[in-house]
MMTF fields as JSON, N, C-alpha, C and O atoms, coordinates in Angstrom:
{
  "mmtfVersion": "1.0.0",
  "mmtfProducer": "UNKNOWN",
  "numBonds": 319,
  "numAtoms": 320,
  "numGroups": 80,
  "numChains": 1,
  "numModels": 1,
  "chainsPerModel": [1],
  "groupsPerChain": [80],
  "chainIdList": ["A"],
  "bondAtomList": [4, 2, 8, 6, 12, 10, 16, 14, 20, 18, 24, 22, 28, 26, 32, 30, 36, 34, 40, 38, 44, 42, 48, 46, 52, 50, 56, 54, 60, 58, 64, 62, 68, 66, 72, 70, 76, 74, 80, 78, 84, 82, 88, 86, 92, 90, 96, 94, 100, 98, 104, 102, 108, 106, 112, 110, 116, 114, 120, 118, 124, 122, 128, 126, 132, 130, 136, 134, 140, 138, 144, 142, 148, 146, 152, 150, 156, 154, 160, 158, 164, 162, 168, 166, 172, 170, 176, 174, 180, 178, 184, 182, 188, 186, 192, 190, 196, 194, 200, 198, 204, 202, 208, 206, 212, 210, 216, 214, 220, 218, 224, 222, 228, 226, 232, 230, 236, 234, 240, 238, 244, 242, 248, 246, 252, 250, 256, 254, 260, 258, 264, 262, 268, 266, 272, 270, 276, 274, 280, 278, 284, 282, 288, 286, 292, 290, 296, 294, 300, 298, 304, 302, 308, 306, 312, 310, 316, 314],
  "bondOrderList": [1, 1, 1, 1, 1, 1, 1, 1, 1, 1, 1, 1, 1, 1, 1, 1, 1, 1, 1, 1, 1, 1, 1, 1, 1, 1, 1, 1, 1, 1, 1, 1, 1, 1, 1, 1, 1, 1, 1, 1, 1, 1, 1, 1, 1, 1, 1, 1, 1, 1, 1, 1, 1, 1, 1, 1, 1, 1, 1, 1, 1, 1, 1, 1, 1, 1, 1, 1, 1, 1, 1, 1, 1, 1, 1, 1, 1, 1, 1],
  "groupList": [{"groupName": "MET", "atomNameList": ["N", "CA", "C", "O"], "elementList": ["N", "C", "C", "O"], "formalChargeList": [0, 0, 0, 0], "bondAtomList": [1, 0, 2, 1, 3, 2], "bondOrderList": [1, 1, 2], "singleLetterCode": "M", "chemCompType": "L-PEPTIDE LINKING"}, {"groupName": "ALA", "atomNameList": ["N", "CA", "C", "O"], "elementList": ["N", "C", "C", "O"], "formalChargeList": [0, 0, 0, 0], "bondAtomList": [1, 0, 2, 1, 3, 2], "bondOrderList": [1, 1, 2], "singleLetterCode": "A", "chemCompType": "L-PEPTIDE LINKING"}, {"groupName": "ASP", "atomNameList": ["N", "CA", "C", "O"], "elementList": ["N", "C", "C", "O"], "formalChargeList": [0, 0, 0, 0], "bondAtomList": [1, 0, 2, 1, 3, 2], "bondOrderList": [1, 1, 2], "singleLetterCode": "D", "chemCompType": "L-PEPTIDE LINKING"}, {"groupName": "SER", "atomNameList": ["N", "CA", "C", "O"], "elementList": ["N", "C", "C", "O"], "formalChargeList": [0, 0, 0, 0], "bondAtomList": [1, 0, 2, 1, 3, 2], "bondOrderList": [1, 1, 2], "singleLetterCode": "S", "chemCompType": "L-PEPTIDE LINKING"}, {"groupName": "GLN", "atomNameList": ["N", "CA", "C", "O"], "elementList": ["N", "C", "C", "O"], "formalChargeList": [0, 0, 0, 0], "bondAtomList": [1, 0, 2, 1, 3, 2], "bondOrderList": [1, 1, 2], "singleLetterCode": "Q", "chemCompType": "L-PEPTIDE LINKING"}, {"groupName": "ILE", "atomNameList": ["N", "CA", "C", "O"], "elementList": ["N", "C", "C", "O"], "formalChargeList": [0, 0, 0, 0], "bondAtomList": [1, 0, 2, 1, 3, 2], "bondOrderList": [1, 1, 2], "singleLetterCode": "I", "chemCompType": "L-PEPTIDE LINKING"}, {"groupName": "GLU", "atomNameList": ["N", "CA", "C", "O"], "elementList": ["N", "C", "C", "O"], "formalChargeList": [0, 0, 0, 0], "bondAtomList": [1, 0, 2, 1, 3, 2], "bondOrderList": [1, 1, 2], "singleLetterCode": "E", "chemCompType": "L-PEPTIDE LINKING"}, {"groupName": "LYS", "atomNameList": ["N", "CA", "C", "O"], "elementList": ["N", "C", "C", "O"], "formalChargeList": [0, 0, 0, 0], "bondAtomList": [1, 0, 2, 1, 3, 2], "bondOrderList": [1, 1, 2], "singleLetterCode": "K", "chemCompType": "L-PEPTIDE LINKING"}, {"groupName": "PHE", "atomNameList": ["N", "CA", "C", "O"], "elementList": ["N", "C", "C", "O"], "formalChargeList": [0, 0, 0, 0], "bondAtomList": [1, 0, 2, 1, 3, 2], "bondOrderList": [1, 1, 2], "singleLetterCode": "F", "chemCompType": "L-PEPTIDE LINKING"}, {"groupName": "ARG", "atomNameList": ["N", "CA", "C", "O"], "elementList": ["N", "C", "C", "O"], "formalChargeList": [0, 0, 0, 0], "bondAtomList": [1, 0, 2, 1, 3, 2], "bondOrderList": [1, 1, 2], "singleLetterCode": "R", "chemCompType": "L-PEPTIDE LINKING"}, {"groupName": "LEU", "atomNameList": ["N", "CA", "C", "O"], "elementList": ["N", "C", "C", "O"], "formalChargeList": [0, 0, 0, 0], "bondAtomList": [1, 0, 2, 1, 3, 2], "bondOrderList": [1, 1, 2], "singleLetterCode": "L", "chemCompType": "L-PEPTIDE LINKING"}, {"groupName": "ASN", "atomNameList": ["N", "CA", "C", "O"], "elementList": ["N", "C", "C", "O"], "formalChargeList": [0, 0, 0, 0], "bondAtomList": [1, 0, 2, 1, 3, 2], "bondOrderList": [1, 1, 2], "singleLetterCode": "N", "chemCompType": "L-PEPTIDE LINKING"}, {"groupName": "VAL", "atomNameList": ["N", "CA", "C", "O"], "elementList": ["N", "C", "C", "O"], "formalChargeList": [0, 0, 0, 0], "bondAtomList": [1, 0, 2, 1, 3, 2], "bondOrderList": [1, 1, 2], "singleLetterCode": "V", "chemCompType": "L-PEPTIDE LINKING"}, {"groupName": "THR", "atomNameList": ["N", "CA", "C", "O"], "elementList": ["N", "C", "C", "O"], "formalChargeList": [0, 0, 0, 0], "bondAtomList": [1, 0, 2, 1, 3, 2], "bondOrderList": [1, 1, 2], "singleLetterCode": "T", "chemCompType": "L-PEPTIDE LINKING"}, {"groupName": "GLY", "atomNameList": ["N", "CA", "C", "O"], "elementList": ["N", "C", "C", "O"], "formalChargeList": [0, 0, 0, 0], "bondAtomList": [1, 0, 2, 1, 3, 2], "bondOrderList": [1, 1, 2], "singleLetterCode": "G", "chemCompType": "PEPTIDE LINKING"}, {"groupName": "CYS", "atomNameList": ["N", "CA", "C", "O"], "elementList": ["N", "C", "C", "O"], "formalChargeList": [0, 0, 0, 0], "bondAtomList": [1, 0, 2, 1, 3, 2], "bondOrderList": [1, 1, 2], "singleLetterCode": "C", "chemCompType": "L-PEPTIDE LINKING"}, {"groupName": "TYR", "atomNameList": ["N", "CA", "C", "O"], "elementList": ["N", "C", "C", "O"], "formalChargeList": [0, 0, 0, 0], "bondAtomList": [1, 0, 2, 1, 3, 2], "bondOrderList": [1, 1, 2], "singleLetterCode": "Y", "chemCompType": "L-PEPTIDE LINKING"}],
  "groupTypeList": [0, 1, 2, 3, 4, 5, 0, 3, 6, 5, 7, 7, 3, 8, 1, 6, 9, 10, 11, 12, 9, 3, 12, 2, 1, 13, 7, 3, 10, 7, 2, 10, 14, 10, 2, 3, 10, 2, 12, 12, 6, 0, 15, 10, 1, 10, 6, 2, 9, 16, 14, 5, 4, 8, 6, 13, 3, 6, 10, 3, 3, 5, 7, 13, 12, 3, 2, 10, 16, 14, 3, 5, 6, 1, 7, 10, 2, 1, 7, 7],
  "groupIdList": [1, 2, 3, 4, 5, 6, 7, 8, 9, 10, 11, 12, 13, 14, 15, 16, 17, 18, 19, 20, 21, 22, 23, 24, 25, 26, 27, 28, 29, 30, 31, 32, 33, 34, 35, 36, 37, 38, 39, 40, 41, 42, 43, 44, 45, 46, 47, 48, 49, 50, 51, 52, 53, 54, 55, 56, 57, 58, 59, 60, 61, 62, 63, 64, 65, 66, 67, 68, 69, 70, 71, 72, 73, 74, 75, 76, 77, 78, 79, 80],
  "secStructList": [7, 7, 7, 1, 2, 2, 2, 2, 2, 2, 2, 6, 2, 2, 2, 2, 2, 2, 7, 7, 1, 1, 7, 7, 6, 6, 1, 7, 1, 2, 2, 2, 2, 7, 7, 2, 2, 2, 2, 6, 6, 6, 6, 6, 6, 6, 2, 2, 2, 2, 6, 7, 7, 7, 7, 6, 6, 4, 4, 4, 6, 7, 7, 1, 6, 6, 6, 2, 2, 2, 2, 2, 2, 6, 6, 6, 6, 6, 7, 7],
  "xCoordList": [8.394, 7.416, 8.777, 9.846, 8.243, 8.795, 9.849, 9.833, 10.445, 11.485, 10.682, 10.102, 10.384, 9.123, 9.994, 9.498, 10.884, 11.463, 10.946, 10.603, 10.816, 10.113, 8.617, 8.211, 8.216, 6.244, 5.583, 4.59, 7.21, 6.619, 6.34, 5.277, 7.704, 7.497, 6.451, 6.114, 6.41, 5.098, 3.934, 3.846, 3.395, 2.553, 1.967, 0.806, 3.145, 3.843, 3.243, 2.521, 3.844, 3.534, 2.551, 2.055, 1.674, 0.084, -1.058, -2.13, -0.584, -0.762, -0.764, -1.798, 1.022, 1.132, 0.259, -0.164, 0.051, -0.675, -2.776, -3.173, -3.652, -4.202, -4.448, -5.516, -3.766, -3.057, -4.036, -5.252, -3.467, -4.045, -3.389, -2.261, -3.191, -2.396, -1.784, -0.578, -2.571, -2.165, -4.108, -5.197, -3.792, -5.278, -4.953, -4.012, -6.781, -6.768, -7.186, -8.032, -5.957, -5.844, -7.402, -7.057, -7.946, -9.604, -10.595, -11.387, -10.297, -10.853, -11.157, -10.512, -12.049, -12.168, -10.974, -11.09, -10.231, -9.488, -10.878, -11.064, -11.753, -13.258, -13.333, -12.541, -14.362, -14.295, -12.677, -12.432, -12.073, -10.732, -10.899, -10.192, -11.662, -11.743, -10.82, -10.892, -10.277, -9.078, -10.034, -10.894, -9.684, -10.486, -9.495, -8.331, -9.856, -8.5, -7.157, -6.064, -7.42, -6.424, -5.164, -4.002, -5.631, -5.031, -4.325, -3.379, -4.378, -4.242, -3.215, -2.094, -3.607, -2.644, -1.308, -0.42, -2.027, -0.359, 0.17, 1.394, -0.386, 0.273, 1.629, 2.821, 0.677, 1.601, 2.863, 3.907, 2.266, 3.796, 4.692, 5.183, 5.237, 5.859, 5.942, 6.743, 5.22, 6.277, 7.324, 8.469, 6.861, 7.001, 8.381, 9.32, 8.433, 9.739, 10.556, 11.316, 10.707, 10.921, 11.619, 12.826, 10.496, 11.446, 11.169, 11.124, 11.012, 11.565, 10.714, 10.892, 9.06, 8.246, 7.083, 6.583, 6.901, 5.263, 3.745, 3.19, 3.609, 2.092, 1.465, 2.198, 0.297, 0.145, -1.292, -1.66, -1.773, -3.015, -4.447, -5.566, -4.293, -5.32, -5.646, -6.665, -4.105, -4.008, -4.542, -5.346, -4.225, -4.389, -6.548, -7.11, -7.021, -8.203, -9.562, -10.739, -7.878, -8.386, -7.936, -8.096, -7.556, -7.364, -8.011, -7.997, -9.285, -9.968, -9.575, -10.745, -8.706, -8.757, -7.215, -6.843, -6.508, -5.653, -5.437, -4.59, -5.828, -4.883, -4.388, -3.494, -5.702, -5.38, -3.419, -2.362, -3.619, -2.515, -1.318, -0.502, -1.172, -0.21, -0.33, 0.103, -0.661, -0.598, 0.363, 1.487, -0.157, 0.592, 2.123, 2.862, 2.146, 3.412, 4.176, 5.303, 3.365, 4.173, 4.885, 5.982, 3.906, 5.222, 4.719, 3.738, 5.93, 5.774, 7.725, 8.63, 7.78, 9.363, 8.843, 8.3, 9.029, 8.71, 10.442, 11.638, 9.717, 9.225, 10.998, 11.85, 11.074, 12.461, 14.165, 15.006, 13.686, 14.592, 15.068, 14.797],
  "yCoordList": [-5.487, -5.859, -5.389, -5.094, -5.433, -4.435, -5.761, -6.881, -5.589, -6.957, -7.816, -8.307, -8.238, -9.287, -9.381, -9.903, -8.85, -8.62, -7.885, -7.865, -7.077, -5.097, -5.98, -6.447, -5.843, -6.232, -7.221, -7.072, -8.598, -9.494, -8.163, -8.071, -7.197, -6.454, -5.013, -4.311, -5.262, -4.465, -5.705, -5.793, -6.291, -7.077, -7.718, -7.873, -8.028, -8.352, -7.002, -7.033, -5.884, -4.484, -4.321, -3.404, -4.73, -4.456, -5.084, -4.557, -6.472, -7.317, -7.119, -7.061, -6.945, -6.35, -5.111, -5.267, -3.709, -2.408, -3.415, -3.232, -4.207, -4.781, -5.539, -5.539, -6.085, -8.029, -9.087, -9.27, -9.367, -10.148, -11.39, -10.978, -12.399, -12.845, -12.628, -12.53, -12.59, -11.86, -11.079, -11.182, -10.573, -10.057, -10.786, -11.381, -10.235, -10.16, -9.252, -8.409, -9.593, -8.061, -8.023, -8.274, -7.958, -7.155, -6.797, -6.164, -7.787, -6.047, -4.648, -3.6, -4.905, -3.141, -2.344, -3.11, -1.679, -0.924, -1.226, -1.859, 0.09, 0.638, -1.238, -1.626, -2.256, -2.999, -3.619, -4.617, -3.26, -4.213, -3.214, -3.543, -1.819, -0.521, 0.201, 1.394, 0.15, 1.512, 2.995, 3.166, 3.684, 5.118, 6.13, 5.765, 7.106, 7.451, 8.215, 8.236, 8.7, 8.647, 7.739, 8.143, 6.354, 5.571, 5.268, 4.618, 5.593, 4.981, 6.246, 5.975, 7.144, 7.697, 8.626, 9.464, 7.662, 7.692, 6.25, 6.254, 5.239, 4.174, 4.538, 4.231, 5.404, 5.435, 6.916, 7.079, 8.061, 8.722, 8.108, 9.056, 6.988, 5.538, 4.601, 3.695, 5.001, 3.889, 4.854, 4.441, 6.591, 7.049, 6.904, 6.596, 7.21, 7.234, 6.334, 6.854, 5.333, 3.743, 3.756, 3.546, 4.107, 3.281, 4.563, 4.496, 5.621, 7.528, 7.33, 8.023, 6.253, 6.26, 8.463, 7.987, 8.904, 9.677, 9.567, 9.213, 9.899, 9.607, 10.909, 11.892, 10.983, 12.132, 12.484, 11.431, 13.071, 13.042, 13.165, 13.575, 12.99, 12.896, 11.168, 10.479, 10.906, 9.422, 8.558, 7.626, 8.83, 8.629, 8.287, 7.768, 8.98, 8.957, 7.61, 7.338, 6.942, 6.835, 4.788, 3.665, 5.192, 4.096, 3.438, 3.842, 1.771, 1.93, 0.091, -0.282, -1.376, -2.414, -2.207, -1.046, -3.052, -4.147, -4.564, -5.455, -4.346, -4.54, -3.55, -3.545, -2.6, -0.619, -0.499, -0.205, -0.781, 0.385, -0.184, 0.477, -1.668, -2.714, -2.498, -1.46, -3.081, -1.866, -0.515, -0.251, -0.01, 1.494, 1.976, 2.925, 0.964, 1.025, 0.23, 0.411, -0.472, -1.363, -0.629, -0.76, -0.052, 1.007, 2.012, 2.388, 2.89, 3.094, 2.732, 3.466, 1.686, 1.085, 1.194, 2.193, 0.024, -0.077, 0.94, 0.652, 2.084, 3.453, 3.9, 4.12, 3.915, 3.606, 3.417, 3.783, 2.77, 1.496, 1.314, 0.409],
  "zCoordList": [-12.906, -11.31, -10.728, -11.263, -9.112, -8.522, -7.686, -8.196, -6.811, -6.309, -6.005, -6.974, -4.946, -5.3, -2.929, -1.931, -3.059, -1.194, -0.629, 0.553, -1.554, -1.46, -0.819, 0.244, -2.104, -2.275, -0.671, 0.041, -0.662, 0.689, 2.145, 2.759, 2.435, 2.642, 3.43, 4.384, 2.567, 1.382, 3.225, 4.45, 1.843, 2.23, 3.529, 3.906, 4.07, 5.783, 6.772, 7.768, 6.075, 7.713, 7.278, 7.932, 6.309, 5.662, 6.399, 6.695, 6.679, 7.56, 8.905, 9.572, 9.613, 10.227, 11.054, 12.2, 10.155, 10.956, 11.401, 12.551, 10.52, 11.017, 11.914, 12.525, 12.069, 13.259, 12.119, 12.063, 11.706, 10.78, 10.269, 10.54, 9.828, 9.226, 7.51, 7.284, 6.688, 5.811, 5.3, 5.864, 4.389, 3.817, 2.376, 1.852, 1.933, 0.811, 0.277, 0.575, -1.38, -1.835, -2.675, -3.83, -2.682, -1.959, -2.072, -2.769, -0.492, -0.084, 0.049, 0.081, 0.099, 0.069, 0.985, 1.941, 1.298, 2.421, 3.864, 4.904, 2.619, 4.102, 4.61, 5.469, 3.961, 5.341, 5.373, 4.695, 5.831, 6.697, 7.666, 8.618, 7.985, 9.605, 8.245, 8.539, 7.373, 7.073, 6.79, 5.926, 7.541, 6.744, 5.749, 5.588, 5.239, 4.476, 5.052, 4.488, 6.029, 7.213, 7.656, 7.691, 8.008, 7.681, 6.982, 7.424, 5.336, 4.178, 3.407, 2.976, 3.357, 4.003, 5.024, 4.873, 6.221, 6.887, 6.055, 5.926, 5.572, 5.466, 4.454, 4.439, 3.6, 2.239, 2.634, 2.002, 4.112, 3.98, 4.854, 5.467, 5.308, 6.351, 4.31, 4.075, 3.525, 2.608, 2.028, 1.844, 1.621, 0.975, 1.39, 0.655, 2.908, 3.83, 3.332, 2.514, 3.457, 3.807, 2.453, 2.328, 1.1, -0.517, -1.516, -2.745, -0.798, -1.653, -2.356, -3.358, -2.5, -3.994, -3.715, -2.696, -3.731, -3.808, -4.558, -5.599, -3.788, -3.903, -4.469, -4.571, -4.807, -5.405, -4.51, -3.989, -4.33, -3.476, -4.721, -4.412, -5.248, -6.502, -6.638, -6.682, -6.676, -7.325, -4.955, -4.981, -4.022, -3.08, -2.523, -1.558, -3.862, -3.924, -4.207, -3.968, -5.121, -6.004, -5.447, -5.925, -4.654, -3.688, -3.181, -2.018, -3.307, -2.473, -2.878, -2.783, -3.28, -2.773, -2.203, -2.034, -1.969, -1.509, -2.587, -2.521, -3.747, -4.146, -5.429, -6.275, -4.974, -6.177, -5.297, -5.855, -4.167, -3.158, -3.686, -4.328, -3.37, -3.914, -5.811, -6.312, -6.275, -8.225, -7.746, -8.172, -7.08, -7.013, -6.685, -6.947, -6.083, -4.541, -5.902, -6.363, -6.225, -7.073, -8.843, -9.386, -9.157, -9.976, -10.067, -10.709, -8.881, -8.277, -8.28, -8.676, -7.828, -7.663, -8.859, -9.33, -9.427, -10.933, -11.778, -11.716, -12.448, -11.923, -11.681, -12.542, -10.683, -9.677, -10.965, -11.786, -10.321, -12.332, -12.86, -13.65]
}
């Protein structure tokens, strides 16, 4: 599992971007008001900050907050 501090930071920044206290991981990104461009922008920022890389095809499969968190965790774990 990825470092819980890093995931906490990611979850906090995600909530801040959405201007909410916390984010329900079961919610779809669309229900939270995010479009595909928003998701790409967030992923690009995460790539720069944590040195991870998202594939274009992978981005289209991210539908929920949980999907996004799971993908990030897997990438951070693979870096170890």
